[in-house]
C-alpha positions as CSV (number, residue, x, y, z in Angstrom):
1,M,0.0,-0.2,-0.2
2,G,1.3,3.4,-1.1
3,S,4.2,4.2,-3.5
4,S,5.8,6.9,-1.5
5,A,9.1,6.4,0.3
6,H,9.5,5.6,4.2
7,L,9.6,8.7,6.7
8,L,13.1,7.5,7.5
9,Q,14.2,8.2,4.0
10,S,13.1,11.6,3.8
11,P,15.6,14.5,3.9
12,E,13.9,16.2,7.2
13,W,14.8,12.8,8.8
14,G,18.2,13.2,8.0
15,E,18.4,16.6,9.2
16,F,16.9,15.7,12.4
17,K,19.5,12.8,12.8
18,S,22.4,15.1,12.3
19,R,21.3,16.9,15.2
20,F,21.7,14.0,17.3
21,G,25.1,12.4,16.4
22,W,24.8,11.3,12.7
23,R,25.6,12.5,9.4
24,A,23.6,12.1,6.7
25,H,24.6,11.4,2.8
26,L,22.3,11.1,0.0
27,V,23.5,8.6,-2.8
28,T,21.6,8.7,-6.1
29,A,22.0,6.5,-9.3
30,S,19.5,6.5,-12.1
31,D,15.9,6.3,-10.7
32,C,17.6,4.8,-7.2
33,W,18.7,6.8,-4.2
34,A,19.4,6.3,-0.5
35,Q,20.3,8.6,2.6
36,V,23.1,7.1,4.4
37,L,23.6,7.9,8.0
38,F,27.1,7.5,9.7
39,R,28.0,7.8,13.1
40,K,31.5,7.9,15.0
41,V,32.5,5.3,17.2
42,A,36.2,5.5,17.8
43,L,39.6,6.0,16.5
44,G,38.2,7.7,13.4
45,Y,35.7,4.9,12.4
46,T,32.1,5.0,12.2
47,V,28.7,3.0,11.8
48,A,27.1,3.2,8.5
49,Y,23.0,2.6,8.4
50,I,20.4,2.7,5.7
51,P,17.3,3.2,7.1
52,K,14.0,2.0,5.7
53,G,15.9,2.0,2.0
54,P,17.0,2.4,-0.8
55,V,14.1,3.9,-2.5
56,G,13.2,3.2,-6.4
57,S,14.6,0.4,-8.5
58,G,17.9,-0.8,-9.7
59,W,19.7,-1.1,-6.6
60,D,22.7,-2.4,-8.0
61,R,23.4,0.6,-9.7
62,L,23.6,2.0,-6.6
63,W,25.7,0.1,-4.7
64,P,29.3,0.9,-5.9
65,A,28.8,4.7,-4.7
66,V,27.2,3.5,-1.2
67,D,30.5,1.1,-1.0
68,A,32.6,3.9,-1.9
69,L,31.2,6.4,0.5
70,C,31.3,3.8,3.4
71,R,35.0,3.1,3.0
72,Q,35.6,6.7,2.5
73,N,34.2,7.2,6.0
74,R,36.0,4.3,7.5
75,A,32.7,2.6,8.0
76,V,33.2,-0.8,10.3
77,F,30.0,-2.2,8.6
78,L,26.9,-0.9,6.8
79,Q,23.4,-1.8,8.1
80,V,20.9,-1.8,5.9
81,E,17.2,-2.2,6.7
82,P,14.9,-2.4,3.2
83,D,11.6,-1.0,3.0
84,F,9.6,-3.7,2.6
85,F,7.6,-6.5,4.4
86,E,8.1,-10.2,4.0
87,P,8.0,-12.1,1.9
88,A,10.1,-9.7,-0.4
89,P,7.9,-8.2,-3.5
90,A,8.9,-9.6,-6.7
91,E,10.4,-6.5,-8.0
92,I,12.9,-6.3,-5.0
93,D,16.4,-8.0,-6.4
94,L,17.9,-9.1,-3.5
95,R,20.7,-9.9,-5.3
96,W,22.1,-6.8,-4.2
97,F,23.1,-8.1,-0.7
98,N,25.1,-11.2,-2.0
99,D,28.1,-9.4,-0.4
100,F,25.9,-9.0,3.0
101,V,25.3,-11.2,6.0
102,I,21.3,-11.4,7.3
103,E,21.4,-9.9,10.7
104,P,18.3,-10.7,12.9
105,H,18.7,-7.8,15.1
106,T,17.0,-4.6,13.7
107,I,17.5,-0.9,14.9
108,Q,13.7,-0.5,13.8
109,P,11.2,-2.5,14.9
110,R,10.6,-5.8,12.4
111,R,6.9,-6.1,13.4
112,T,4.0,-3.8,13.2
113,V,0.2,-3.4,13.0
114,L,-0.6,-1.7,9.6
115,V,-4.2,-0.2,9.2
116,D,-5.6,0.0,5.6
117,L,-7.1,3.6,5.5
118,R,-8.9,3.5,2.1
119,A,-12.1,2.0,3.7
120,D,-14.6,4.7,4.5
121,E,-14.7,5.5,8.3
122,A,-17.7,3.2,9.1
123,D,-15.9,0.3,7.7
124,L,-12.8,1.3,9.6
125,L,-14.7,1.5,12.8
126,A,-16.4,-2.0,11.8
127,A,-12.9,-3.5,11.4
128,M,-11.8,-2.7,14.9
129,K,-12.4,-4.9,17.7
130,Q,-15.6,-4.7,19.9
131,K,-13.9,-3.6,23.1
132,T,-11.8,-1.0,21.3
133,R,-15.0,0.8,19.6
134,Y,-16.6,0.7,23.1
135,N,-13.7,2.5,24.4
136,I,-13.7,5.1,21.4
137,R,-17.4,5.6,22.3
138,L,-16.8,5.7,26.2
139,A,-13.9,8.5,25.7
140,E,-16.4,10.6,23.4
141,K,-19.3,10.1,26.0
142,K,-16.9,10.8,28.8
143,G,-16.5,14.2,27.6
144,V,-12.9,13.5,26.1
145,R,-11.8,15.8,23.1
146,V,-8.8,15.5,20.6
147,S,-7.4,18.4,19.1
148,Q,-4.0,19.4,17.6
149,S,-1.8,21.4,19.5
150,N,1.6,22.7,19.7
151,D,1.9,22.0,23.4
152,L,5.5,20.0,23.3
153,E,5.9,20.8,27.3
154,A,2.4,19.1,27.9
155,F,3.4,16.1,25.8
156,Y,6.9,15.9,27.2
157,A,5.1,15.9,30.7
158,L,3.1,12.9,29.6
159,T,6.1,10.9,27.9
160,Q,8.0,11.7,31.6
161,I,4.6,9.9,33.2
162,T,4.5,6.7,31.1
163,G,8.1,6.3,31.2
164,A,8.4,5.9,34.8
165,R,4.9,3.8,34.6
166,D,6.0,1.3,31.9
167,R,9.5,1.6,32.9
168,F,11.6,2.6,29.4
169,A,13.6,5.3,28.7
170,V,12.1,8.7,26.8
171,H,13.9,11.0,24.9
172,S,14.9,14.2,25.9
173,F,12.3,17.4,25.1
174,A,15.3,18.7,22.8
175,Y,14.7,15.6,20.9
176,Y,10.7,15.8,20.3
177,K,11.0,19.2,19.8
178,T,13.6,19.3,17.1
179,V,11.5,16.4,15.2
180,F,8.4,18.4,15.8
181,D,10.0,21.9,14.3
182,L,11.4,20.1,11.1
183,F,8.5,18.1,10.2
184,A,5.4,20.1,11.5
185,P,5.9,23.3,9.1
186,K,6.0,21.0,6.1
187,G,2.5,19.4,7.1
188,Q,4.3,16.0,7.9
189,C,3.9,16.1,11.7
190,F,0.9,16.8,14.1
191,L,0.7,16.7,17.4
192,L,-3.0,15.4,19.1
193,V,-3.7,15.9,22.5
194,A,-6.7,14.3,24.5
195,V,-8.2,16.9,26.6
196,H,-10.8,16.4,29.4
197,D,-12.1,19.5,31.7
198,D,-9.2,21.5,30.0
199,K,-6.6,18.5,31.6
200,P,-4.3,16.9,28.7
201,L,-4.8,13.2,29.4
202,A,-2.6,11.6,26.1
203,A,-1.0,13.0,23.4
204,L,0.9,11.5,20.1
205,M,2.6,12.4,17.1
206,L,1.5,11.6,13.8
207,F,3.6,11.5,10.9
208,V,2.6,11.8,7.5
209,L,4.3,11.3,4.3
210,D,2.4,11.1,1.1
211,E,0.4,8.1,1.3
212,R,1.8,6.8,4.5
213,A,1.4,7.7,7.9
214,W,3.1,6.6,11.3
215,Y,2.5,6.7,15.0
216,F,6.0,6.9,16.2
217,Y,5.5,8.9,19.8
218,G,2.7,8.6,22.2
219,A,2.1,9.3,26.1
220,S,-0.9,9.3,28.4
221,D,-1.2,10.4,32.3
222,D,-1.8,7.6,35.0
223,E,-4.9,9.3,36.5
224,S,-7.6,9.0,33.7
225,R,-6.7,6.1,32.2
226,N,-10.7,5.0,33.0
227,L,-11.7,7.8,30.2
228,M,-9.9,5.7,27.4
229,P,-8.3,8.6,26.1
230,T,-5.7,6.6,24.3
231,Y,-8.3,5.0,22.0
232,L,-10.0,8.1,20.9
233,L,-6.6,9.5,20.4
234,Q,-5.7,7.1,17.7
235,W,-8.7,7.1,16.1
236,E,-8.8,10.9,15.7
237,A,-5.0,10.2,14.3
238,M,-6.3,7.9,11.8
239,K,-8.9,10.1,10.4
240,L,-6.6,12.9,10.1
241,A,-4.1,10.7,8.3
242,K,-6.8,9.7,5.9
243,A,-7.8,13.5,5.3
244,K,-4.3,14.3,4.8
245,G,-4.1,11.8,1.8
246,A,-2.7,8.5,3.7
247,V,-3.8,5.0,2.6
248,S,-2.0,3.2,5.3
249,Y,-1.6,3.6,8.9
250,D,1.5,2.4,10.9
251,L,1.2,1.4,14.8
252,W,4.9,0.7,14.5
253,G,6.2,-2.0,16.7
254,V,4.7,-4.9,18.5
255,P,6.7,-8.0,19.2
256,D,8.4,-9.8,17.0
257,E,6.2,-13.1,17.2
258,D,4.2,-15.0,14.7
259,E,0.4,-13.7,14.8
260,E,-0.5,-17.1,16.7
261,V,2.1,-16.3,19.4
262,L,0.8,-13.2,20.0
263,E,-3.0,-13.9,20.0
264,R,-2.2,-16.8,22.3
265,E,0.2,-14.9,25.0
266,F,-1.0,-11.1,24.9
267,M,-3.3,-11.7,28.1
268,N,-0.3,-13.0,30.1
269,R,2.4,-10.9,28.6
270,S,3.4,-7.2,30.0
271,D,7.0,-7.3,29.4
272,G,8.8,-5.5,26.1
273,L,6.2,-4.8,23.5
274,W,3.3,-7.1,25.0
275,G,1.6,-4.6,26.8
276,V,1.6,-2.2,23.2
277,Y,0.3,-5.1,21.4
278,R,-2.7,-5.7,23.7
279,F,-3.8,-2.1,22.7
280,K,-2.4,-1.9,19.1
281,R,-4.6,-5.1,18.1
282,G,-7.7,-3.5,18.4
283,F,-7.5,-1.2,16.0
284,G,-8.2,-3.8,13.0
285,G,-4.7,-4.0,11.1
286,E,-2.9,-6.5,9.7
287,I,0.1,-7.8,11.3
288,K,3.2,-7.3,9.2
289,R,6.8,-8.1,9.4
290,S,9.7,-6.2,7.8
291,A,12.7,-7.4,6.1
292,P,15.7,-8.3,8.3
293,A,18.9,-6.2,8.5
294,Y,21.3,-6.9,5.9
295,I,25.1,-6.3,7.0
296,K,28.3,-5.4,5.0
297,V,31.4,-5.4,7.1
298,Y,34.2,-3.5,6.1
299,N,36.3,-4.6,9.3
300,R,35.9,-7.7,10.9
301,W,37.7,-7.2,13.9
302,L,35.9,-4.3,15.1
303,Y,32.6,-5.7,14.0
304,Q,33.0,-8.5,16.6
305,L,34.0,-6.1,19.4
306,Y,30.6,-4.1,18.5
307,L,28.5,-7.3,18.6
308,W,30.2,-8.3,22.0
309,M,29.4,-4.9,23.2
310,R,26.1,-5.0,22.2
311,R,25.5,-8.4,23.6
312,G,26.9,-7.0,27.0
313,K,24.2,-3.9,26.9
314,A,21.7,-6.3,26.2
315,D,22.6,-8.8,29.0
316,G,22.8,-5.5,31.1
317,D,19.3,-4.6,30.2
318,A,17.6,-7.9,30.9
319,A,19.1,-7.9,34.4
320,G,18.2,-4.4,35.2
């Protein structure tokens, strides 16, 4: 669904990441292009990353320039996470990755819930779980209202509450402000806030680029969850995305398990992304799994050191 490039390949995303330790380089060849991100690691080396790209066809014509750029920037490795769902479409020529190894660990979540927005609003509601529809109507009945806002301070305050409640790290205020300031003036980012009696209860950032929309960042308070503001908030975000011309709405990130496992376990699990799956499954989307990461290694010893350090960090996270 949708023919547009992914948001993570947009110039605005490259500019955004450049404010937080990365350098963005655009490589083009004929009708194909890729935004390559570089981050310094140590001793003058970098890691290279192509998120949700390349874009277009003829990737083989692009590769020599990408390879040269990585060598010029002393990349330890290049990680590519292509923008397609499994199985790979017939038009994707995976021979481009002949010199790569497949890496199951991806930076972006591999599995998501994707809602087709081409249906009318009545059919979109009908496709949702009954409990989700009920909660949307309950929020409306209780007087929750959703509107667009520029109040990033209120949004950030809610992220602090959510992070403490659900035990996950949140970005800095500067991070959210920067992404909003870069995308909102171009009509690509919208901050939606659910309010009751003038009090913000929940908020999210909706991103729209051409025919595609994404829910990346969201938060809610602790005291008013019985008013179900997050359900109405998502529904209003879907309607806004549809009004802006999007044909798909990506709820962005659920546990990387087969649907059978997700449906069997979601009532018993709350770790990791299991809690958000319980919420996101209700909106009537289809579970999709994106391509794995493909890794081109330029310095084998430093890459092994990187893997060792990453495993250590994962073990530490699991322990604490």
